[in-house]
A tleap script that builds the chain and sets N, CA, C and O, in Angstrom:
source leaprc.protein.ff14SB
mol = sequence {
  NMET THR ILE HIE VAL SER LEU PRO ALA GLU
  LEU GLU ALA ARG VAL HIE SER GLU VAL ALA
  THR GLY LEU TYR SER SER ALA SER GLU VAL
  VAL ARG GLU ALA LEU ARG ASN PHE PHE SER
  PRO SER PHE THR PRO GLU GLU ILE ALA TRP
  LEU LYS THR GLU MET ARG GLU ARG VAL ALA
  GLU LEU GLU ARG GLY GLU TYR GLU PRO ARG
  THR VAL ASP GLU PHE PHE ASN GLU ILE ASP
  ARG GLN LEU MET GLU LYS ASN CVAL
}
set mol.1.N position { -46.720 18.085 -9.554 }
set mol.1.CA position { -47.323 19.103 -8.726 }
set mol.1.C position { -48.008 20.117 -9.629 }
set mol.1.O position { -47.467 20.505 -10.665 }
set mol.2.N position { -49.168 20.530 -9.243 }
set mol.2.CA position { -49.906 21.524 -9.999 }
set mol.2.C position { -50.119 22.751 -9.142 }
set mol.2.O position { -50.564 22.658 -7.998 }
set mol.3.N position { -49.797 23.903 -9.707 }
set mol.3.CA position { -50.016 25.183 -9.032 }
set mol.3.C position { -50.778 26.065 -10.024 }
set mol.3.O position { -50.408 26.161 -11.194 }
set mol.4.N position { -51.821 26.693 -9.553 }
set mol.4.CA position { -52.567 27.618 -10.389 }
set mol.4.C position { -52.182 29.034 -9.991 }
set mol.4.O position { -52.193 29.382 -8.810 }
set mol.5.N position { -51.842 29.845 -10.984 }
set mol.5.CA position { -51.369 31.195 -10.731 }
set mol.5.C position { -52.176 32.176 -11.569 }
set mol.5.O position { -52.459 31.920 -12.739 }
set mol.6.N position { -52.542 33.292 -10.966 }
set mol.6.CA position { -53.219 34.361 -11.707 }
set mol.6.C position { -52.166 35.359 -12.164 }
set mol.6.O position { -51.292 35.756 -11.393 }
set mol.7.N position { -52.259 35.758 -13.424 }
set mol.7.CA position { -51.326 36.730 -13.983 }
set mol.7.C position { -52.068 37.991 -14.388 }
set mol.7.O position { -53.226 37.930 -14.801 }
set mol.8.N position { -51.402 39.137 -14.271 }
set mol.8.CA position { -52.009 40.353 -14.814 }
set mol.8.C position { -52.155 40.200 -16.332 }
set mol.8.O position { -51.433 39.419 -16.952 }
set mol.9.N position { -53.069 40.930 -16.914 }
set mol.9.CA position { -53.357 40.814 -18.344 }
set mol.9.C position { -52.104 40.986 -19.202 }
set mol.9.O position { -51.932 40.274 -20.192 }
set mol.10.N position { -51.235 41.914 -18.838 }
set mol.10.CA position { -50.020 42.155 -19.629 }
set mol.10.C position { -49.112 40.921 -19.645 }
set mol.10.O position { -48.597 40.544 -20.698 }
set mol.11.N position { -48.916 40.298 -18.490 }
set mol.11.CA position { -48.071 39.102 -18.439 }
set mol.11.C position { -48.732 37.935 -19.161 }
set mol.11.O position { -48.063 37.164 -19.850 }
set mol.12.N position { -50.025 37.810 -19.006 }
set mol.12.CA position { -50.731 36.740 -19.712 }
set mol.12.C position { -50.563 36.899 -21.221 }
set mol.12.O position { -50.338 35.918 -21.931 }
set mol.13.N position { -50.674 38.131 -21.708 }
set mol.13.CA position { -50.498 38.387 -23.142 }
set mol.13.C position { -49.081 38.036 -23.588 }
set mol.13.O position { -48.888 37.493 -24.676 }
set mol.14.N position { -48.094 38.345 -22.754 }
set mol.14.CA position { -46.705 38.025 -23.106 }
set mol.14.C position { -46.484 36.517 -23.154 }
set mol.14.O position { -45.770 36.020 -24.025 }
set mol.15.N position { -47.089 35.797 -22.231 }
set mol.15.CA position { -46.976 34.339 -22.233 }
set mol.15.C position { -47.585 33.773 -23.509 }
set mol.15.O position { -46.975 32.935 -24.173 }
set mol.16.N position { -48.778 34.226 -23.852 }
set mol.16.CA position { -49.434 33.747 -25.077 }
set mol.16.C position { -48.627 34.124 -26.315 }
set mol.16.O position { -48.577 33.367 -27.285 }
set mol.17.N position { -48.002 35.287 -26.276 }
set mol.17.CA position { -47.167 35.727 -27.400 }
set mol.17.C position { -45.973 34.791 -27.582 }
set mol.17.O position { -45.607 34.469 -28.712 }
set mol.18.N position { -45.368 34.356 -26.487 }
set mol.18.CA position { -44.241 33.414 -26.558 }
set mol.18.C position { -44.683 32.077 -27.139 }
set mol.18.O position { -43.973 31.484 -27.952 }
set mol.19.N position { -45.848 31.604 -26.726 }
set mol.19.CA position { -46.376 30.343 -27.272 }
set mol.19.C position { -46.610 30.499 -28.777 }
set mol.19.O position { -46.348 29.577 -29.549 }
set mol.20.N position { -47.099 31.660 -29.182 }
set mol.20.CA position { -47.395 31.909 -30.598 }
set mol.20.C position { -46.138 31.898 -31.468 }
set mol.20.O position { -46.231 31.674 -32.674 }
set mol.21.N position { -44.966 32.135 -30.877 }
set mol.21.CA position { -43.734 32.107 -31.668 }
set mol.21.C position { -43.403 30.696 -32.131 }
set mol.21.O position { -42.657 30.512 -33.093 }
set mol.22.N position { -43.959 29.702 -31.449 }
set mol.22.CA position { -43.679 28.315 -31.796 }
set mol.22.C position { -42.524 27.712 -31.011 }
set mol.22.O position { -42.248 26.518 -31.129 }
set mol.23.N position { -41.853 28.526 -30.215 }
set mol.23.CA position { -40.744 27.998 -29.407 }
set mol.23.C position { -41.245 27.190 -28.218 }
set mol.23.O position { -40.524 26.350 -27.680 }
set mol.24.N position { -42.474 27.448 -27.816 }
set mol.24.CA position { -43.077 26.739 -26.687 }
set mol.24.C position { -44.401 26.157 -27.147 }
set mol.24.O position { -45.102 26.757 -27.963 }
set mol.25.N position { -44.738 24.999 -26.629 }
set mol.25.CA position { -46.007 24.393 -27.033 }
set mol.25.C position { -47.148 24.723 -26.081 }
set mol.25.O position { -48.308 24.434 -26.374 }
set mol.26.N position { -46.819 25.333 -24.930 }
set mol.26.CA position { -47.889 25.677 -23.988 }
set mol.26.C position { -47.446 26.818 -23.075 }
set mol.26.O position { -46.261 27.130 -22.961 }
set mol.27.N position { -48.431 27.423 -22.435 }
set mol.27.CA position { -48.151 28.483 -21.475 }
set mol.27.C position { -47.337 27.931 -20.303 }
set mol.27.O position { -46.492 28.633 -19.747 }
set mol.28.N position { -47.589 26.689 -19.932 }
set mol.28.CA position { -46.832 26.082 -18.830 }
set mol.28.C position { -45.343 26.026 -19.136 }
set mol.28.O position { -44.522 26.252 -18.248 }
set mol.29.N position { -44.984 25.727 -20.383 }
set mol.29.CA position { -43.572 25.690 -20.757 }
set mol.29.C position { -42.931 27.064 -20.614 }
set mol.29.O position { -41.796 27.180 -20.152 }
set mol.30.N position { -43.655 28.098 -21.009 }
set mol.30.CA position { -43.133 29.466 -20.893 }
set mol.30.C position { -42.893 29.808 -19.424 }
set mol.30.O position { -41.841 30.338 -19.068 }
set mol.31.N position { -43.863 29.506 -18.585 }
set mol.31.CA position { -43.744 29.823 -17.165 }
set mol.31.C position { -42.624 29.012 -16.525 }
set mol.31.O position { -41.870 29.547 -15.712 }
set mol.32.N position { -42.498 27.729 -16.874 }
set mol.32.CA position { -41.399 26.916 -16.330 }
set mol.32.C position { -40.049 27.506 -16.706 }
set mol.32.O position { -39.154 27.616 -15.867 }
set mol.33.N position { -39.908 27.884 -17.968 }
set mol.33.CA position { -38.641 28.477 -18.424 }
set mol.33.C position { -38.362 29.792 -17.698 }
set mol.33.O position { -37.230 30.056 -17.294 }
set mol.34.N position { -39.388 30.604 -17.536 }
set mol.34.CA position { -39.225 31.874 -16.830 }
set mol.34.C position { -38.790 31.638 -15.382 }
set mol.34.O position { -37.925 32.347 -14.867 }
set mol.35.N position { -39.384 30.651 -14.735 }
set mol.35.CA position { -39.011 30.351 -13.347 }
set mol.35.C position { -37.590 29.794 -13.265 }
set mol.35.O position { -36.848 30.124 -12.340 }
set mol.36.N position { -37.208 28.951 -14.225 }
set mol.36.CA position { -35.823 28.462 -14.250 }
set mol.36.C position { -34.855 29.635 -14.350 }
set mol.36.O position { -33.855 29.697 -13.634 }
set mol.37.N position { -35.170 30.560 -15.246 }
set mol.37.CA position { -34.304 31.730 -15.411 }
set mol.37.C position { -34.300 32.607 -14.169 }
set mol.37.O position { -33.268 33.172 -13.806 }
set mol.38.N position { -35.434 32.719 -13.528 }
set mol.38.CA position { -35.538 33.527 -12.315 }
set mol.38.C position { -34.679 32.956 -11.190 }
set mol.38.O position { -34.003 33.702 -10.481 }
set mol.39.N position { -34.705 31.644 -11.030 }
set mol.39.CA position { -33.989 31.022 -9.934 }
set mol.39.C position { -32.524 30.740 -10.242 }
set mol.39.O position { -31.741 30.514 -9.319 }
set mol.40.N position { -32.137 30.747 -11.498 }
set mol.40.CA position { -30.721 30.592 -11.821 }
set mol.40.C position { -30.371 31.524 -12.982 }
set mol.40.O position { -30.239 31.090 -14.126 }
set mol.41.N position { -30.223 32.811 -12.664 }
set mol.41.CA position { -30.044 33.817 -13.709 }
set mol.41.C position { -28.675 33.826 -14.382 }
set mol.41.O position { -28.521 34.455 -15.428 }
set mol.42.N position { -27.688 33.156 -13.822 }
set mol.42.CA position { -26.366 33.195 -14.434 }
set mol.42.C position { -26.112 31.936 -15.259 }
set mol.42.O position { -26.718 30.888 -15.035 }
set mol.43.N position { -25.205 32.070 -16.213 }
set mol.43.CA position { -24.855 30.936 -17.057 }
set mol.43.C position { -23.930 29.980 -16.308 }
set mol.43.O position { -23.070 30.408 -15.539 }
set mol.44.N position { -24.116 28.702 -16.539 }
set mol.44.CA position { -23.209 27.701 -15.980 }
set mol.44.C position { -21.956 27.659 -16.844 }
set mol.44.O position { -21.967 28.159 -17.969 }
set mol.45.N position { -20.875 27.070 -16.335 }
set mol.45.CA position { -19.669 26.936 -17.166 }
set mol.45.C position { -19.945 26.180 -18.469 }
set mol.45.O position { -19.360 26.495 -19.505 }
set mol.46.N position { -20.831 25.187 -18.420 }
set mol.46.CA position { -21.176 24.431 -19.620 }
set mol.46.C position { -21.888 25.313 -20.633 }
set mol.46.O position { -21.620 25.223 -21.831 }
set mol.47.N position { -22.798 26.172 -20.160 }
set mol.47.CA position { -23.505 27.078 -21.059 }
set mol.47.C position { -22.536 28.069 -21.703 }
set mol.47.O position { -22.632 28.348 -22.898 }
set mol.48.N position { -21.617 28.592 -20.919 }
set mol.48.CA position { -20.636 29.533 -21.454 }
set mol.48.C position { -19.778 28.860 -22.513 }
set mol.48.O position { -19.528 29.439 -23.570 }
set mol.49.N position { -19.326 27.645 -22.241 }
set mol.49.CA position { -18.518 26.910 -23.224 }
set mol.49.C position { -19.320 26.666 -24.493 }
set mol.49.O position { -18.804 26.825 -25.599 }
set mol.50.N position { -20.583 26.281 -24.335 }
set mol.50.CA position { -21.427 26.030 -25.494 }
set mol.50.C position { -21.635 27.310 -26.299 }
set mol.50.O position { -21.553 27.293 -27.527 }
set mol.51.N position { -21.906 28.432 -25.602 }
set mol.51.CA position { -22.101 29.705 -26.289 }
set mol.51.C position { -20.848 30.132 -27.056 }
set mol.51.O position { -20.948 30.646 -28.170 }
set mol.52.N position { -19.676 29.922 -26.468 }
set mol.52.CA position { -18.422 30.252 -27.161 }
set mol.52.C position { -18.284 29.424 -28.438 }
set mol.52.O position { -17.893 29.943 -29.484 }
set mol.53.N position { -18.604 28.153 -28.347 }
set mol.53.CA position { -18.543 27.282 -29.527 }
set mol.53.C position { -19.517 27.771 -30.596 }
set mol.53.O position { -19.169 27.836 -31.775 }
set mol.54.N position { -20.735 28.113 -30.182 }
set mol.54.CA position { -21.734 28.622 -31.129 }
set mol.54.C position { -21.252 29.898 -31.799 }
set mol.54.O position { -21.416 30.067 -33.008 }
set mol.55.N position { -20.663 30.792 -31.029 }
set mol.55.CA position { -20.184 32.053 -31.599 }
set mol.55.C position { -19.054 31.796 -32.593 }
set mol.55.O position { -18.998 32.432 -33.646 }
set mol.56.N position { -18.159 30.873 -32.266 }
set mol.56.CA position { -17.083 30.532 -33.206 }
set mol.56.C position { -17.649 29.989 -34.515 }
set mol.56.O position { -17.163 30.323 -35.595 }
set mol.57.N position { -18.673 29.155 -34.411 }
set mol.57.CA position { -19.314 28.613 -35.616 }
set mol.57.C position { -19.962 29.716 -36.441 }
set mol.57.O position { -19.888 29.697 -37.670 }
set mol.58.N position { -20.594 30.672 -35.781 }
set mol.58.CA position { -21.228 31.785 -36.502 }
set mol.58.C position { -20.179 32.643 -37.207 }
set mol.58.O position { -20.394 33.072 -38.340 }
set mol.59.N position { -19.046 32.896 -36.546 }
set mol.59.CA position { -17.977 33.669 -37.170 }
set mol.59.C position { -17.442 32.916 -38.392 }
set mol.59.O position { -17.182 33.521 -39.431 }
set mol.60.N position { -17.281 31.599 -38.264 }
set mol.60.CA position { -16.806 30.795 -39.390 }
set mol.60.C position { -17.804 30.865 -40.553 }
set mol.60.O position { -17.394 30.949 -41.711 }
set mol.61.N position { -19.110 30.831 -40.254 }
set mol.61.CA position { -20.126 30.976 -41.300 }
set mol.61.C position { -19.966 32.315 -42.010 }
set mol.61.O position { -20.022 32.393 -43.237 }
set mol.62.N position { -19.769 33.352 -41.232 }
set mol.62.CA position { -19.600 34.688 -41.799 }
set mol.62.C position { -18.381 34.723 -42.715 }
set mol.62.O position { -18.444 35.269 -43.817 }
set mol.63.N position { -17.277 34.144 -42.263 }
set mol.63.CA position { -16.051 34.135 -43.064 }
set mol.63.C position { -16.205 33.319 -44.342 }
set mol.63.O position { -15.562 33.625 -45.347 }
set mol.64.N position { -17.044 32.289 -44.321 }
set mol.64.CA position { -17.284 31.469 -45.517 }
set mol.64.C position { -18.358 32.069 -46.427 }
set mol.64.O position { -18.652 31.527 -47.492 }
set mol.65.N position { -18.932 33.178 -46.005 }
set mol.65.CA position { -19.987 33.798 -46.794 }
set mol.65.C position { -21.320 33.109 -46.645 }
set mol.65.O position { -22.199 33.278 -47.490 }
set mol.66.N position { -21.492 32.339 -45.595 }
set mol.66.CA position { -22.730 31.588 -45.359 }
set mol.66.C position { -23.608 32.241 -44.298 }
set mol.66.O position { -24.529 31.616 -43.773 }
set mol.67.N position { -23.322 33.485 -43.991 }
set mol.67.CA position { -24.036 34.188 -42.933 }
set mol.67.C position { -25.493 34.411 -43.305 }
set mol.67.O position { -25.801 34.835 -44.419 }
set mol.68.N position { -26.379 34.125 -42.373 }
set mol.68.CA position { -27.809 34.356 -42.560 }
set mol.68.C position { -28.222 35.509 -41.639 }
set mol.68.O position { -28.266 35.341 -40.420 }
set mol.69.N position { -28.525 36.674 -42.216 }
set mol.69.CA position { -28.892 37.823 -41.365 }
set mol.69.C position { -30.109 37.513 -40.497 }
set mol.69.O position { -31.059 36.872 -40.946 }
set mol.70.N position { -30.067 37.976 -39.247 }
set mol.70.CA position { -31.172 37.793 -38.307 }
set mol.70.C position { -31.295 39.031 -37.447 }
set mol.70.O position { -30.343 39.796 -37.297 }
set mol.71.N position { -32.452 39.217 -36.896 }
set mol.71.CA position { -32.622 40.279 -35.911 }
set mol.71.C position { -32.021 39.791 -34.595 }
set mol.71.O position { -31.759 38.600 -34.425 }
set mol.72.N position { -31.812 40.707 -33.681 }
set mol.72.CA position { -31.282 40.333 -32.366 }
set mol.72.C position { -32.236 39.365 -31.675 }
set mol.72.O position { -31.798 38.386 -31.069 }
set mol.73.N position { -33.536 39.632 -31.763 }
set mol.73.CA position { -34.519 38.743 -31.138 }
set mol.73.C position { -34.469 37.343 -31.741 }
set mol.73.O position { -34.536 36.349 -31.018 }
set mol.74.N position { -34.350 37.265 -33.067 }
set mol.74.CA position { -34.253 35.958 -33.719 }
set mol.74.C position { -33.015 35.207 -33.250 }
set mol.74.O position { -33.064 34.003 -32.996 }
set mol.75.N position { -31.907 35.928 -33.137 }
set mol.75.CA position { -30.659 35.308 -32.693 }
set mol.75.C position { -30.813 34.733 -31.291 }
set mol.75.O position { -30.497 33.567 -31.058 }
set mol.76.N position { -31.301 35.553 -30.354 }
set mol.76.CA position { -31.410 35.077 -28.978 }
set mol.76.C position { -32.484 34.009 -28.818 }
set mol.76.O position { -32.336 33.111 -27.989 }
set mol.77.N position { -33.551 34.086 -29.586 }
set mol.77.CA position { -34.562 33.020 -29.543 }
set mol.77.C position { -33.965 31.698 -30.011 }
set mol.77.O position { -34.250 30.644 -29.441 }
set mol.78.N position { -33.132 31.757 -31.057 }
set mol.78.CA position { -32.467 30.545 -31.551 }
set mol.78.C position { -31.518 29.982 -30.499 }
set mol.78.O position { -31.482 28.772 -30.276 }
set mol.79.N position { -30.753 30.851 -29.854 }
set mol.79.CA position { -29.840 30.408 -28.794 }
set mol.79.C position { -30.646 29.772 -27.660 }
set mol.79.O position { -30.287 28.701 -27.169 }
set mol.80.N position { -31.726 30.424 -27.244 }
set mol.80.CA position { -32.576 29.859 -26.181 }
set mol.80.C position { -33.106 28.490 -26.568 }
set mol.80.O position { -33.093 27.561 -25.760 }
set mol.81.N position { -33.576 28.361 -27.819 }
set mol.81.CA position { -34.119 27.086 -28.290 }
set mol.81.C position { -33.049 26.003 -28.244 }
set mol.81.O position { -33.300 24.889 -27.786 }
set mol.82.N position { -31.858 26.337 -28.722 }
set mol.82.CA position { -30.780 25.350 -28.747 }
set mol.82.C position { -30.351 24.967 -27.337 }
set mol.82.O position { -30.060 23.801 -27.073 }
set mol.83.N position { -30.308 25.933 -26.435 }
set mol.83.CA position { -29.962 25.618 -25.046 }
set mol.83.C position { -30.995 24.668 -24.435 }
set mol.83.O position { -30.638 23.741 -23.708 }
set mol.84.N position { -32.264 24.902 -24.729 }
set mol.84.CA position { -33.313 24.029 -24.198 }
set mol.84.C position { -33.175 22.622 -24.776 }
set mol.84.O position { -33.332 21.634 -24.058 }
set mol.85.N position { -32.881 22.534 -26.080 }
set mol.85.CA position { -32.730 21.216 -26.712 }
set mol.85.C position { -31.545 20.451 -26.140 }
set mol.85.O position { -31.625 19.245 -25.906 }
set mol.86.N position { -30.453 21.157 -25.920 }
set mol.86.CA position { -29.254 20.514 -25.397 }
set mol.86.C position { -29.332 20.329 -23.886 }
set mol.86.O position { -28.568 19.567 -23.294 }
set mol.87.N position { -30.279 21.048 -23.275 }
set mol.87.CA position { -30.445 21.008 -21.823 }
set mol.87.C position { -29.120 21.280 -21.124 }
set mol.87.O position { -28.724 20.594 -20.182 }
set mol.88.N position { -28.450 22.319 -21.634 }
set mol.88.CA position { -27.136 22.696 -21.071 }
set mol.88.C position { -27.356 23.424 -19.777 }
set mol.88.O position { -26.394 23.835 -19.129 }
savepdb mol mol.pdb
quit
């Protein structure tokens, strides 16, 4: 199904900015992800379990001295990318 949507300039710029990060290969992917989040804003039990596992791994990295400093945005972008890859 194809739907054409007009966006205000600010939203269009944000979509293009997301594509520029490299996490998405097209504006359509950004919009699909945004709509998925809009229609199901809460985490599923599987997502929560996965996030807990990820956090435990990060704490273990920190304790082993293998911690890689990141900004909050980098951290959440990585989590988003991994969730998309795992399709949790």
